[in-house]
C-alpha positions as CSV (number, residue, x, y, z in Angstrom):
1,M,0.0,0.0,0.0
2,L,1.3,3.4,-0.9
3,V,0.9,6.1,1.6
4,C,1.5,9.5,0.2
5,C,1.1,13.0,1.5
6,C,0.4,15.8,-0.8
7,V,-0.6,18.8,1.3
8,C,-0.8,22.1,-0.5
9,S,-3.2,24.9,-1.1
10,L,-5.4,22.8,-3.4
11,D,-8.3,25.2,-3.2
12,S,-6.3,27.6,-5.3
13,L,-5.9,25.0,-8.2
14,Q,-8.2,26.1,-11.0
15,A,-6.9,24.3,-14.1
16,E,-9.5,24.4,-16.8
17,I,-8.6,21.4,-18.9
18,L,-7.0,18.0,-18.0
19,R,-6.3,16.1,-21.3
20,L,-5.7,12.4,-20.8
21,K,-3.2,10.6,-22.9
22,A,-3.7,7.2,-24.6
23,T,-0.5,5.7,-23.2
24,A,2.2,6.7,-20.8
25,R,5.6,5.3,-19.8
26,V,7.0,6.0,-16.4
27,N,10.5,5.6,-15.1
28,T,9.8,6.1,-11.4
29,S,8.1,4.0,-8.7
30,V,4.8,5.9,-8.8
31,V,2.5,7.3,-11.4
32,R,1.9,11.0,-11.3
33,L,-0.8,13.1,-12.9
34,G,1.7,14.7,-15.2
35,D,2.7,11.3,-16.6
36,I,-0.8,10.5,-17.9
37,A,-2.3,13.9,-18.7
38,D,-1.6,17.4,-20.0
39,V,-2.7,20.3,-17.8
40,L,-3.9,23.1,-20.0
41,H,-5.1,26.7,-19.4
42,A,-3.5,27.0,-16.0
43,D,-0.8,29.2,-14.6
44,P,2.7,27.6,-14.3
45,E,2.5,27.2,-10.5
46,Q,-0.8,25.4,-10.8
47,V,0.5,23.2,-13.6
48,T,3.6,22.2,-11.5
49,R,1.4,21.3,-8.5
50,M,-1.0,19.2,-10.4
51,Q,1.6,17.4,-12.4
52,G,3.3,16.3,-9.1
53,M,0.2,14.7,-7.7
54,I,0.7,11.0,-7.0
55,L,-2.0,8.7,-8.4
56,Q,-0.9,5.2,-7.7
57,P,2.2,2.9,-7.7
58,A,3.8,2.3,-11.1
59,P,3.4,-1.2,-12.6
60,P,6.3,-3.6,-12.5
61,Q,8.7,-3.5,-15.4
62,G,7.3,-5.4,-18.4
63,R,3.7,-5.0,-17.3
64,T,0.9,-2.6,-18.2
65,Q,-1.8,-1.1,-16.1
66,V,-5.0,0.6,-17.2
67,I,-6.1,3.7,-15.3
68,T,-9.7,4.8,-16.0
69,I,-11.1,8.2,-15.9
70,S,-13.2,7.2,-12.9
71,Q,-10.1,6.2,-11.0
72,I,-8.5,9.5,-11.8
73,R,-11.6,11.5,-10.7
74,G,-11.7,9.5,-7.4
75,R,-8.0,10.1,-6.7
76,L,-8.2,13.8,-7.5
77,Q,-11.2,14.2,-5.3
78,A,-9.4,12.4,-2.4
79,L,-6.5,14.9,-2.8
80,G,-8.9,17.8,-2.4
81,V,-9.2,19.0,-6.0
82,D,-12.5,20.7,-6.8
83,L,-13.6,18.7,-9.8
84,S,-16.1,21.4,-10.8
85,Q,-13.1,23.5,-11.9
86,L,-11.7,20.8,-14.1
87,E,-12.7,19.6,-17.6
88,L,-11.4,16.1,-18.3
89,T,-10.9,15.5,-22.0
90,G,-9.1,13.0,-24.2
91,R,-9.1,9.3,-23.6
92,S,-11.4,7.5,-21.2
93,Q,-8.5,5.4,-20.0
94,V,-4.7,5.4,-20.0
95,Q,-2.4,2.4,-20.5
96,V,0.6,2.9,-18.2
97,S,3.8,0.9,-18.5
98,S,7.2,1.1,-16.7
99,Q,10.2,2.2,-18.8
100,E,13.4,0.3,-18.5
101,V,16.2,2.6,-17.9
102,H,19.4,1.6,-19.7
103,Q,22.4,3.6,-18.6
104,E,25.8,3.3,-20.1
105,P,28.6,3.1,-17.6
106,Q,30.1,6.5,-17.1
107,Q,32.7,8.0,-14.9
108,Q,30.8,9.9,-12.2
109,A,32.4,13.0,-10.5
110,V,33.2,12.5,-6.9
111,T,30.9,14.5,-4.7
112,T,32.7,16.2,-1.8
113,Q,31.2,17.3,1.5
114,Q,31.6,20.9,0.5
115,D,29.6,20.2,-2.7
116,Q,26.9,18.6,-0.6
117,Q,26.7,21.6,1.7
118,Q,26.7,24.1,-1.2
119,A,23.9,22.2,-2.9
120,E,21.8,22.0,0.2
121,Q,22.2,25.7,1.0
122,K,21.2,26.5,-2.6
123,V,18.0,24.5,-2.3
124,Q,17.4,25.8,1.2
125,Q,17.5,29.4,0.0
126,A,15.4,28.7,-3.0
127,L,12.8,26.9,-0.9
128,T,12.8,29.7,1.7
129,D,12.1,32.3,-1.0
130,W,9.4,30.1,-2.4
131,I,7.6,29.7,0.9
132,R,7.7,33.5,1.6
133,S,6.3,34.3,-1.8
134,S,3.7,31.5,-1.8
135,Y,2.6,32.1,1.8
136,P,3.1,35.8,2.6
137,N,1.4,35.4,5.9
138,S,3.8,32.8,7.2
139,K,5.5,33.5,10.5
140,Q,9.2,33.3,11.0
141,F,10.6,29.8,10.5
142,S,13.9,27.9,10.3
143,L,14.5,25.5,7.5
144,K,16.8,22.5,7.1
145,V,17.2,20.6,3.8
146,R,18.7,17.2,3.1
147,L,19.6,16.4,-0.5
148,P,20.3,12.9,-1.8
149,R,24.0,12.6,-2.8
150,D,23.2,11.6,-6.4
151,H,21.3,14.9,-7.0
152,V,24.1,17.2,-5.7
153,Q,25.8,17.9,-9.0
154,Q,22.4,18.3,-10.8
155,V,21.5,21.0,-8.3
156,L,24.8,22.8,-8.5
157,D,24.7,22.9,-12.3
158,N,21.3,24.6,-12.5
159,R,19.8,28.0,-11.7
160,A,18.1,28.3,-8.3
161,D,15.5,30.7,-9.6
162,L,14.1,28.0,-11.8
163,F,13.5,25.5,-8.9
164,R,9.9,24.7,-8.3
165,F,8.5,22.9,-5.2
166,A,5.3,21.0,-4.5
167,G,3.8,19.0,-1.6
168,L,4.9,21.1,1.3
169,D,2.9,20.8,4.5
170,Q,3.3,24.0,6.4
171,L,1.9,22.6,9.7
172,L,4.3,19.7,9.8
173,E,7.4,20.3,11.9
174,T,9.0,16.9,11.4
175,E,11.0,15.9,8.4
176,Q,8.9,15.6,5.2
177,A,9.6,14.7,1.6
178,I,8.6,17.2,-1.1
179,G,8.9,17.4,-4.8
180,M,11.3,19.7,-6.6
181,K,11.5,20.4,-10.3
182,L,14.4,22.1,-12.1
183,L,15.2,23.0,-15.7
184,D,18.6,22.1,-17.1
185,A,20.6,24.1,-19.7
186,Q,18.7,22.3,-22.5
187,G,15.4,23.3,-21.1
188,Q,14.4,19.8,-20.0
189,S,12.5,19.4,-16.7
190,H,13.9,17.1,-14.0
191,E,11.9,16.0,-10.9
192,L,13.7,15.3,-7.6
193,R,12.6,14.4,-4.1
194,I,14.2,16.3,-1.2
195,I,13.9,16.1,2.6
196,C,13.2,19.2,4.5
197,Q,12.2,20.2,8.0
198,L,10.3,23.4,8.7
199,K,10.2,24.8,12.3
200,R,8.4,27.9,13.3
201,I,10.3,30.4,15.5
202,P,7.9,31.4,18.3
203,E,7.2,35.0,19.1
204,I,8.5,36.4,22.3
205,L,7.1,38.8,24.9
206,A,8.0,42.4,25.1
207,A,6.9,45.5,27.0
208,K,3.9,47.3,25.5
209,Y,5.1,50.5,27.1
210,T,7.8,51.5,29.5
211,L,7.4,49.5,32.8
212,N,9.2,50.9,35.8
213,K,11.2,48.9,38.4
214,G,8.9,47.3,40.9
215,T,5.9,47.0,38.5
216,V,3.9,43.8,38.9
217,V,3.4,42.7,35.3
218,R,-0.1,42.2,33.9
219,A,-1.2,40.7,30.6
220,D,-2.2,44.2,29.3
221,D,1.5,45.3,29.8
222,L,2.8,42.8,27.2
223,V,2.9,42.4,23.5
224,W,4.1,39.7,21.2
225,M,7.0,40.4,18.9
226,R,9.0,38.5,16.3
227,P,12.6,37.9,17.5
228,E,15.5,39.2,15.6
229,K,18.1,36.7,14.3
230,D,19.4,34.6,17.2
231,Q,17.4,36.7,19.7
232,T,16.0,34.8,22.6
233,G,13.2,35.6,25.0
234,I,10.2,34.3,27.0
235,T,7.5,32.5,25.1
236,D,5.3,31.5,28.0
237,P,3.2,34.4,29.5
238,R,2.9,32.4,32.8
239,L,6.5,33.1,33.4
240,V,6.0,36.9,33.3
241,I,2.4,37.8,34.4
242,G,2.2,38.4,38.1
243,R,5.9,38.8,38.6
244,E,7.7,41.9,39.7
245,L,10.3,43.8,37.7
246,T,13.8,44.3,39.2
247,R,14.7,47.0,36.7
248,T,12.9,49.4,34.3
249,V,12.0,47.8,30.9
250,Y,11.5,50.3,28.1
251,Q,8.8,50.1,25.4
252,S,9.2,47.2,22.9
253,H,12.2,45.8,24.9
254,V,12.2,42.0,25.4
255,M,11.1,40.7,28.8
256,R,14.0,38.7,30.4
257,S,13.7,36.1,33.2
258,Q,16.6,37.7,35.1
259,D,14.6,40.9,35.4
260,L,11.7,39.2,37.1
261,I,11.1,37.9,40.6
262,E,8.2,36.4,42.5
263,V,6.2,39.1,44.2
264,P,7.4,39.2,47.9
265,L,4.9,38.5,50.6
266,I,7.0,40.4,53.1
267,R,9.1,43.4,52.2
268,D,12.0,44.9,54.1
269,G,10.7,47.1,57.0
270,A,7.2,45.8,56.9
271,I,5.3,45.1,60.2
272,V,4.9,41.3,60.4
273,T,2.6,39.1,62.5
274,V,4.7,36.2,63.7
275,Y,3.1,33.1,65.3
276,A,4.5,30.5,67.6
277,R,2.6,27.3,68.1
278,R,3.0,24.4,70.4
279,G,0.3,21.8,70.8
280,G,-3.0,23.7,71.1
281,I,-1.4,26.9,72.2
282,S,-0.7,29.7,69.7
283,V,1.1,33.0,70.5
284,R,1.5,35.9,68.1
285,R,3.6,39.0,68.2
286,E,4.1,42.1,65.9
287,M,7.7,42.5,64.7
288,R,9.5,44.3,61.9
289,A,11.0,42.5,58.9
290,Q,14.7,42.8,58.2
291,G,14.8,41.7,54.5
292,T,12.4,40.5,51.9
293,G,10.9,37.0,51.4
294,G,8.4,35.0,49.4
295,M,6.3,32.0,50.5
296,G,8.5,29.5,52.4
297,D,11.5,31.7,52.7
298,P,13.3,32.2,56.0
299,I,13.3,35.8,57.2
300,T,14.9,37.8,60.1
301,L,12.4,39.7,62.3
302,I,13.4,42.3,64.9
303,A,11.3,43.6,67.8
304,L,9.5,46.9,67.5
305,E,10.9,47.8,70.8
306,G,14.1,46.4,72.2
307,R,16.8,44.4,70.6
308,D,15.2,41.0,70.3
309,R,15.4,39.2,66.9
310,L,14.4,35.8,65.6
311,M,14.3,33.7,62.5
312,A,10.9,32.7,61.1
313,T,9.4,31.3,57.9
314,V,7.1,33.3,55.6
315,T,3.7,31.7,55.6
316,G,1.5,34.5,54.1
317,Y,1.2,38.2,53.3
318,N,3.1,39.9,56.2
319,Q,2.8,36.7,58.2
320,A,5.5,34.4,59.5
321,E,5.9,31.5,61.9
322,V,8.8,30.3,64.0
323,N,9.8,26.7,63.8
324,Y,7.5,26.3,60.9
325,R,7.1,22.9,59.3
326,P,5.0,22.0,56.3
327,A,2.0,19.8,57.1
328,N,3.7,16.7,55.7
329,E,6.7,17.0,57.9
330,V,7.1,16.0,61.5
331,Q,8.0,18.8,64.0
332,Q,11.1,17.9,65.8
333,T,11.5,21.1,67.8
334,A,9.1,23.6,69.2
335,G,9.2,26.9,71.0
336,I,10.4,30.4,70.2
337,Q,14.1,30.8,69.7
338,F,15.1,34.4,70.4
339,I,18.5,35.7,69.4
340,S,20.0,38.5,71.4
341,G,20.4,41.8,69.6
342,S,24.1,41.7,70.4
343,S,24.6,38.4,68.7
344,D,26.7,38.3,65.6
345,A,24.4,35.7,64.1
346,S,22.7,36.6,60.8
347,A,20.8,34.7,58.1
348,G,20.6,35.3,54.4
349,N,17.3,35.4,52.7
350,T,16.6,33.3,49.6
351,Q,14.2,34.2,46.8
352,S,12.9,30.8,45.9
353,G,9.3,31.8,46.4
354,T,8.3,28.1,46.5
355,I,7.4,25.3,48.9
356,Q,7.8,21.7,47.7
357,N,5.2,19.3,49.0
358,A,4.8,15.5,48.8
359,G,3.0,15.8,45.5
360,G,6.0,17.3,43.7
361,Y,4.2,20.6,43.0
362,A,5.8,24.0,43.2
363,I,3.2,26.3,44.9
364,R,3.8,29.8,43.6
365,R,2.0,33.1,43.7
366,G,-0.5,32.8,40.9
367,G,-1.0,29.1,40.6
368,I,0.2,25.5,41.1
369,R,2.5,24.2,38.6
370,K,4.2,20.8,38.2
């Protein structure tokens, strides 16, 4: 069974006449529409596309197959061709046979790695130009081309502006085989099969207008933009929205992850309610934060009066708890540990902004994420 993929803008094919031949001889493994019929009264791009449509496998050498007009209609309809735009004339059936190719032994030029790269770059540039002209609304993309080694010299010897392509699926980002036609110096058309891979370059997020340091970013503050060559940026809005800027970002400048932090639940100098719990007893006290912290971060608190200080864990907005343990952990110590104001002890604050629980989730401000 032959599985073939011929995805193209078939709605735009409006050939007026398809004239069937009486007989046809093919030298490939498949029978294409161009082998058995002449496409008339259509522009060159439409002719190329229709001629490249695969109808069925070619017969074995020495045998003949008959293709009826009904089979042709059915195959074209399966490929998405609007039959109301076509007039089929000529024979009611075509006899197709395989042509035996007799080649005289000849000295073939050795293809170097440099020749291979030059030929692939030539095809890649021609295909890129063809995509941009055929699909003007296409977004940015990257393209890779693989060329069979036996086609390298043929590509190098012919003009790239005469290359024609068919069968490209724009939505497919894995490798795909497409048809390519070229004209040699004698004006003869040659049909090749090449492998290409089309990958879309995603748009990145930028500032809609100047955003000052300390701004908590909203969706309305952002716009999508096409990256310049080799430019990187953030493609997931969830990594930007709801976070705070650590520097001013000017209009149309790209958002960068190093300029964003989780919004702190406690800021330096804020009045914090700190809790201490033991058994069924809970004690709370108002203290001042010495540093900034997000959910689960350790933070240093100092007394509003006096020189007492203690270490606590951020548990909410302007709230902290001493000797805090997540619910899935067993408390091993309890009680309030006060540190004298004359002590040299200090603790650094981290900016993780996350608490890991048994389910493996990172609980952040703005949602739960695996």
